[in-house]
Backbone as CSV, one residue per row, in Angstrom:
resi,resn,N_x,N_y,N_z,CA_x,CA_y,CA_z,C_x,C_y,C_z
1,MET,144.684,71.746,-95.075,143.597,72.493,-95.411,142.824,72.949,-94.075
2,GLY,142.810,74.166,-94.079,142.053,74.960,-92.773,140.696,75.180,-93.245
3,ALA,139.927,75.623,-92.052,138.628,76.169,-92.207,138.547,77.579,-91.868
4,GLU,137.546,78.383,-92.382,137.524,79.627,-92.064,135.887,80.023,-91.804
5,ALA,135.695,80.843,-90.986,134.294,81.192,-90.688,133.845,82.438,-91.460
6,PHE,132.516,82.408,-92.100,132.067,83.381,-92.961,130.528,83.774,-92.407
7,ASP,130.031,84.848,-92.439,128.744,85.339,-92.199,128.190,85.010,-93.594
8,ALA,126.943,84.393,-93.757,126.360,84.162,-94.994,126.063,85.332,-95.853
9,PHE,125.725,86.426,-95.120,125.697,87.789,-96.030,127.001,88.376,-96.541
10,ASP,128.058,87.891,-95.904,129.404,88.275,-96.477,129.613,87.556,-97.917
11,LEU,129.015,86.385,-97.958,129.182,85.633,-99.074,127.985,85.863,-100.088
12,GLY,127.262,87.014,-99.953,126.133,87.195,-100.931,124.690,86.741,-100.623
13,PHE,124.509,86.385,-99.439,123.190,85.989,-98.878,122.302,87.379,-98.576
14,ILE,121.915,87.865,-99.689,121.129,89.287,-99.386,119.740,88.987,-99.545
15,THR,118.955,89.593,-98.659,117.523,89.139,-98.453,116.673,90.448,-98.700
16,ASP,115.346,90.106,-98.640,114.397,91.338,-98.745,114.234,91.737,-97.195
17,ALA,113.524,92.869,-96.990,113.526,93.447,-95.668,112.452,92.751,-94.859
18,ASN,111.982,91.777,-95.243,111.091,91.001,-94.413,111.413,90.263,-93.003
19,HIS,111.866,91.089,-92.136,112.540,90.681,-90.779,111.724,89.678,-90.230
20,GLY,112.221,88.463,-89.896,111.663,87.417,-89.137,111.342,86.332,-90.065
21,SER,111.099,86.714,-91.305,110.945,85.511,-92.375,111.494,86.199,-93.743
22,ALA,112.725,86.660,-93.782,113.178,87.112,-95.051,113.646,86.031,-95.970
23,ARG,113.536,86.455,-97.118,113.850,85.496,-98.375,114.997,86.125,-99.394
24,PRO,115.795,85.440,-99.915,116.828,85.739,-100.854,116.283,86.906,-101.851
25,ILE,116.927,87.769,-102.240,116.478,88.597,-103.327,116.532,87.760,-104.574
26,LYS,116.066,88.225,-105.711,115.940,87.605,-106.879,117.356,87.495,-107.505
27,ASP,117.767,86.475,-108.034,119.039,86.299,-108.745,120.255,86.285,-107.717
28,TYR,119.937,86.054,-106.573,121.213,86.101,-105.381,122.230,85.170,-105.784
29,GLU,121.938,84.073,-106.521,122.979,83.149,-106.940,124.167,83.722,-107.570
30,HIS,123.972,84.671,-108.403,125.024,85.209,-109.177,125.934,86.053,-108.150
31,LEU,125.338,86.754,-107.396,126.028,87.578,-106.249,126.731,86.658,-105.396
32,MET,126.124,85.548,-104.928,126.752,84.656,-103.956,128.131,83.938,-104.661
33,LYS,127.885,83.337,-105.993,129.032,82.854,-106.671,130.255,83.799,-106.731
34,ALA,129.924,85.048,-106.957,130.905,86.063,-107.141,131.682,86.429,-105.998
35,GLU,130.995,86.549,-104.838,131.504,86.818,-103.496,132.291,85.629,-102.961
36,TYR,131.832,84.440,-103.258,132.450,83.243,-102.821,133.772,83.141,-103.558
37,GLN,133.799,83.213,-104.675,134.970,83.274,-105.491,136.039,84.269,-104.960
38,LYS,135.589,85.416,-104.590,136.452,86.621,-104.239,136.974,86.324,-102.869
39,LYS,136.205,85.716,-101.928,136.555,85.724,-100.464,137.004,84.456,-99.896
40,VAL,136.643,83.180,-100.620,137.075,81.935,-100.108,138.252,81.393,-100.824
41,GLN,139.261,81.312,-100.234,140.568,80.871,-100.841,140.535,79.386,-101.096
42,SER,141.180,79.030,-102.205,141.425,77.598,-102.669,142.017,76.844,-101.418
43,GLY,141.273,75.643,-101.204,141.876,74.826,-100.133,141.185,74.960,-98.793
44,VAL,140.459,76.246,-98.673,139.800,76.586,-97.396,138.450,75.911,-97.415
45,VAL,138.059,75.432,-96.116,136.755,74.934,-96.018,136.107,75.982,-95.301
46,PRO,134.986,76.514,-96.049,134.362,77.661,-95.463,133.160,77.000,-94.478
47,VAL,133.061,77.674,-93.360,132.105,77.360,-92.281,131.227,78.510,-92.303
48,ILE,130.017,78.423,-92.770,128.925,79.579,-93.172,127.778,79.569,-92.172
49,THR,127.685,80.698,-91.571,126.443,80.918,-90.719,125.156,80.642,-91.470
50,GLY,123.996,80.344,-90.774,122.794,80.175,-91.287,121.835,81.096,-90.650
51,PHE,120.649,81.109,-90.959,119.630,81.910,-90.279,119.603,83.492,-90.533
52,ILE,120.766,83.989,-90.806,120.803,85.351,-91.046,121.227,85.878,-92.361
53,GLY,120.884,86.992,-92.666,121.077,87.700,-94.071,121.181,89.250,-93.760
54,LYS,121.454,89.726,-94.828,121.233,91.164,-94.861,120.655,91.769,-96.088
55,THR,119.901,92.912,-95.915,119.244,93.626,-96.946,120.261,94.356,-97.715
56,GLU,119.854,94.747,-98.956,120.732,95.503,-99.816,121.270,96.880,-99.110
57,ALA,120.487,97.258,-98.296,120.772,98.512,-97.416,121.664,98.053,-96.211
58,GLY,122.018,96.727,-96.024,122.862,96.428,-94.966,122.262,96.110,-93.666
59,GLU,121.023,95.926,-93.525,120.256,95.560,-92.246,120.244,94.256,-92.175
60,ILE,120.654,93.738,-91.009,120.671,92.160,-90.784,119.092,91.809,-90.634
61,THR,118.843,90.659,-91.289,117.584,90.061,-91.313,117.828,88.617,-90.813
62,THR,116.690,87.965,-90.225,116.489,86.599,-89.945,115.451,85.959,-90.829
63,VAL,115.837,84.678,-91.169,114.754,83.868,-92.102,113.697,83.290,-91.436
64,GLY,113.728,83.178,-90.090,112.636,82.729,-89.388,112.670,81.145,-89.071
65,ARG,111.521,80.551,-88.918,111.572,79.076,-88.489,112.230,78.147,-89.400
66,ASN,113.170,77.371,-88.797,113.903,76.514,-89.556,114.805,77.115,-90.507
67,GLY,115.150,78.355,-90.256,115.950,79.277,-91.082,117.380,78.793,-91.378
68,SER,117.932,78.025,-90.527,119.187,77.326,-90.567,119.190,76.378,-91.724
69,ASP,118.134,75.514,-91.785,118.201,74.492,-92.840,117.743,75.165,-94.115
70,PHE,116.807,76.130,-94.039,116.575,76.991,-95.381,117.792,77.478,-95.966
71,SER,118.660,78.120,-95.005,119.811,78.878,-95.432,120.855,77.840,-95.979
72,ALA,120.853,76.676,-95.455,121.749,75.567,-96.006,121.525,75.269,-97.460
73,THR,120.058,75.192,-97.760,119.530,74.880,-99.150,119.736,76.173,-100.030
74,VAL,119.702,77.251,-99.629,119.885,78.585,-100.240,121.198,78.644,-100.699
75,ILE,122.150,78.470,-99.752,123.644,78.375,-99.855,124.115,77.298,-101.109
76,ALA,123.496,76.266,-100.898,123.820,75.119,-101.706,123.525,75.518,-103.203
77,ALA,122.272,76.003,-103.224,121.904,76.325,-104.697,122.573,77.513,-105.251
78,GLY,122.947,78.452,-104.324,123.706,79.619,-104.758,125.074,79.215,-105.294
79,LEU,125.609,78.091,-104.665,126.965,77.806,-104.958,126.920,76.470,-105.907
80,ASP,125.804,76.043,-106.475,125.799,74.839,-107.215,126.362,73.782,-106.552
81,ALA,126.131,73.480,-105.168,126.752,72.317,-104.518,126.343,70.964,-105.307
82,GLU,126.932,69.962,-104.901,126.696,68.637,-105.386,125.782,67.959,-104.405
83,GLU,125.694,68.493,-103.267,124.708,67.942,-102.208,124.567,68.935,-101.044
84,CYS,123.586,68.768,-100.333,123.413,69.726,-99.139,123.081,68.900,-98.025
85,GLU,123.821,68.964,-96.872,123.652,68.109,-95.687,122.834,68.849,-94.589
86,ILE,121.645,68.376,-94.014,121.093,68.972,-93.090,121.205,67.966,-91.781
87,TRP,121.913,68.493,-90.620,122.225,67.807,-89.549,121.058,68.097,-88.510
88,THR,120.666,67.016,-88.023,119.304,67.287,-87.046,119.523,66.059,-85.862
89,ASP,118.399,65.800,-85.296,118.611,64.902,-83.988,117.805,63.621,-84.406
90,THR,117.686,63.258,-85.527,117.059,61.944,-86.028,117.919,61.340,-87.054
91,ASP,117.808,59.990,-87.257,118.278,59.299,-88.294,117.625,59.590,-89.671
92,GLY,117.670,60.855,-90.046,117.059,61.120,-91.334,115.630,61.357,-91.262
93,VAL,114.854,61.013,-92.166,113.305,61.254,-92.286,112.882,59.788,-91.825
94,MET,111.919,59.704,-90.986,111.477,58.596,-90.299,110.008,58.274,-90.979
95,THR,109.574,56.955,-90.877,108.360,56.592,-91.334,107.193,57.057,-90.503
96,ALA,107.484,57.391,-89.307,106.427,57.915,-88.315,107.138,58.734,-87.282
97,ASP,106.480,59.555,-86.482,106.996,60.261,-85.292,107.569,59.239,-84.284
98,PRO,108.931,59.167,-84.052,109.560,58.193,-83.010,109.029,58.363,-81.613
99,GLN,108.473,59.411,-81.260,107.979,59.593,-79.861,106.914,58.629,-79.553
100,PRO,105.730,58.725,-80.427,104.805,57.746,-79.956,104.865,56.458,-80.592
101,ASP,105.707,56.417,-81.688,106.028,55.011,-82.351,107.430,54.747,-82.474
102,PRO,107.992,54.185,-81.310,109.370,53.720,-81.310,109.839,52.769,-82.245
103,GLY,108.898,52.015,-82.900,109.059,51.086,-83.698,109.231,51.530,-85.347
104,CYS,109.095,52.901,-85.342,109.280,53.486,-86.730,110.751,53.289,-87.320
105,LYS,110.903,53.441,-88.433,112.114,53.320,-89.217,112.596,54.353,-89.942
106,ASP,113.893,54.580,-90.216,114.351,55.642,-91.022,114.253,55.250,-92.528
107,ASP,113.940,56.171,-93.301,113.789,55.927,-94.856,115.055,56.433,-95.412
108,SER,115.854,55.555,-96.138,117.056,55.899,-96.800,117.031,56.745,-97.931
109,SER,115.893,56.748,-98.514,115.601,57.658,-99.604,114.266,58.219,-99.888
110,MET,114.118,59.205,-100.438,112.594,59.630,-100.693,112.858,60.761,-101.920
111,SER,112.012,61.136,-102.554,111.743,62.052,-103.612,111.447,63.299,-103.026
112,PHE,111.808,64.479,-103.694,111.390,65.775,-103.359,109.872,65.726,-103.071
113,ALA,109.119,65.422,-103.856,107.792,65.417,-103.749,107.279,64.788,-102.523
114,GLU,107.659,63.507,-102.116,107.282,62.791,-100.866,107.782,63.681,-99.603
115,ALA,109.023,64.225,-99.576,109.522,64.936,-98.563,108.795,66.155,-98.474
116,SER,108.499,66.868,-99.397,107.612,68.109,-99.409,106.171,67.995,-98.913
117,GLU,105.642,66.705,-99.378,104.292,66.302,-98.904,104.346,66.146,-97.319
118,LEU,105.359,65.392,-96.647,105.579,65.334,-95.318,105.659,66.512,-94.692
119,ALA,106.464,67.439,-95.229,106.593,68.646,-94.572,105.418,69.485,-94.531
120,TYR,104.598,69.567,-95.582,103.444,70.297,-95.839,102.304,69.809,-94.664
121,TYR,102.307,68.615,-94.495,101.307,68.200,-93.648,101.830,67.836,-92.234
122,GLY,102.757,68.601,-91.892,103.327,68.537,-90.570,104.579,67.877,-89.968
123,GLY,105.228,67.092,-90.864,106.509,66.400,-90.483,107.346,67.549,-89.981
124,ARG,107.973,67.143,-88.892,108.821,68.221,-88.375,110.359,68.123,-88.637
125,VAL,110.690,67.188,-89.553,112.112,67.157,-89.715,112.546,68.339,-90.872
126,LEU,111.792,68.666,-91.613,111.995,69.757,-92.630,110.822,70.759,-92.936
127,HIS,111.069,72.128,-92.824,110.097,73.031,-93.115,109.918,72.928,-94.652
128,PRO,108.588,73.107,-95.064,108.234,73.093,-96.534,109.190,74.096,-97.320
129,SER,109.427,75.065,-96.872,110.407,76.073,-97.810,111.883,75.488,-97.867
130,THR,112.118,74.638,-97.015,113.654,74.160,-97.092,114.085,73.642,-98.355
131,LEU,113.155,72.767,-98.903,113.505,72.120,-100.025,113.486,72.866,-101.483
132,LEU,112.762,74.173,-101.424,112.523,74.645,-102.679,113.767,75.054,-103.342
133,PRO,114.836,75.697,-102.759,116.012,75.854,-103.527,116.634,74.646,-104.116
134,ALA,116.642,73.586,-103.260,117.280,72.287,-103.774,116.464,71.677,-104.878
135,ILE,115.055,71.791,-105.047,114.283,71.467,-105.985,114.590,72.163,-107.306
136,ARG,114.572,73.419,-106.940,114.977,74.372,-108.172,116.274,73.994,-109.082
137,LYS,117.281,73.585,-108.071,118.520,73.347,-108.706,118.865,71.975,-108.806
138,ASN,117.899,71.056,-108.419,118.124,69.514,-108.530,119.401,69.001,-107.750
139,ILE,119.445,69.646,-106.378,120.563,69.280,-105.386,120.035,68.372,-104.418
140,PRO,120.564,67.026,-104.336,120.159,66.161,-103.268,120.425,66.824,-101.791
141,VAL,119.442,66.572,-101.120,119.577,66.994,-99.589,119.571,65.750,-98.884
142,ARG,120.532,65.570,-98.012,120.745,64.512,-97.038,120.615,65.002,-95.655
143,VAL,119.744,64.342,-94.927,119.371,64.559,-93.559,120.044,63.570,-92.761
144,LEU,120.962,64.129,-91.871,121.833,63.176,-91.064,121.563,63.622,-89.559
145,ASN,121.990,62.581,-88.719,121.893,62.601,-87.153,123.118,63.036,-86.599
146,THR,123.130,64.331,-86.112,124.303,64.738,-85.326,124.788,64.033,-84.369
147,ASN,123.930,63.186,-83.692,124.379,62.416,-82.542,124.969,61.003,-83.128
148,ARG,124.710,60.617,-84.175,125.087,59.365,-84.862,125.658,59.718,-86.356
149,PRO,126.758,60.424,-86.427,127.407,60.807,-87.677,127.725,59.733,-88.541
150,ASP,127.848,58.285,-88.166,128.067,57.404,-88.966,126.836,56.744,-89.851
151,HIS,125.741,57.089,-89.313,124.541,56.729,-89.930,124.216,57.333,-91.328
152,PRO,123.915,56.681,-92.370,123.709,57.338,-93.641,122.614,58.308,-93.836
153,GLY,121.565,58.417,-92.960,120.529,59.317,-92.977,119.594,58.923,-94.237
154,THR,118.856,60.055,-94.715,118.111,59.886,-95.661,118.526,60.898,-96.813
155,VAL,118.545,60.398,-98.102,118.839,61.293,-99.254,117.500,61.616,-99.904
156,ILE,117.299,62.850,-100.211,116.068,63.422,-100.796,116.645,63.903,-102.261
157,ASN,115.943,63.199,-103.212,116.314,63.654,-104.638,115.059,63.793,-105.486
158,ARG,115.412,64.127,-106.739,114.201,64.344,-107.602,113.365,62.961,-107.686
159,GLU,113.942,61.850,-107.782,113.227,60.691,-107.598,114.147,59.608,-106.702
160,ARG,113.353,58.640,-106.163,113.989,57.589,-105.420,114.952,56.920,-106.428
161,ARG,116.078,56.391,-105.800,116.931,55.552,-106.680,117.418,54.411,-105.766
162,ARG,117.907,53.411,-106.541,118.405,52.258,-105.838,119.776,52.058,-106.104
163,ARG,120.304,51.413,-105.064,121.827,51.257,-105.201,122.139,49.891,-104.639
164,GLN,123.307,49.252,-104.983,123.763,47.978,-104.577,124.653,48.303,-103.451
165,ARG,124.389,47.706,-102.221,125.159,47.968,-101.197,125.415,46.516,-100.275
166,ALA,126.622,46.151,-99.908,126.907,45.142,-99.162,126.083,43.799,-99.730
167,GLY,125.938,43.674,-100.955,125.376,42.503,-101.562,123.795,42.456,-101.559
168,HIS,123.169,43.527,-101.291,121.694,43.799,-101.381,121.334,44.998,-101.923
169,LEU,120.189,45.134,-102.478,119.622,46.359,-103.073,119.215,47.229,-101.847
170,ASP,119.349,48.737,-101.889,118.822,49.411,-100.968,118.364,50.466,-101.616
171,ARG,117.212,51.225,-101.113,116.992,52.381,-101.859,117.763,53.594,-101.483
172,LEU,118.193,54.527,-102.562,119.011,55.497,-102.244,118.273,56.744,-102.727
């Protein structure tokens, strides 16, 4: 199985003309599914750019602050993904800012409402708009650490869940 690079706009990520903070056009999901089916061959792992889109007139746009994370959830929603992974430099969503509080812990699970509230009130892991496409389509978002790929990170769902792991209960 091979990988192939795609610009998000070539797979239907069409935005409004609000350069610097562009948003997908209404019903972009239908276009994205159709373009994906036409252009991504079976067995190919698509590597899709984030942060940029195009207007219907073909002008390149950027989606602004945390645009790559937002692009990831937009694309996940457009393709009805089972899960969206956001790779960052922390072990998921933490209980506090690790800079002044080195004793903080990572949270293995949280609800969309909890994550949205953290983002709204200044948490820097996710921008408030990042979760909106995932919430709309109920797609779990997993926040993972690029520097520690074996760490399970934090799963953000409609509601917290519990799972059995290694003989004990853990929130998922």
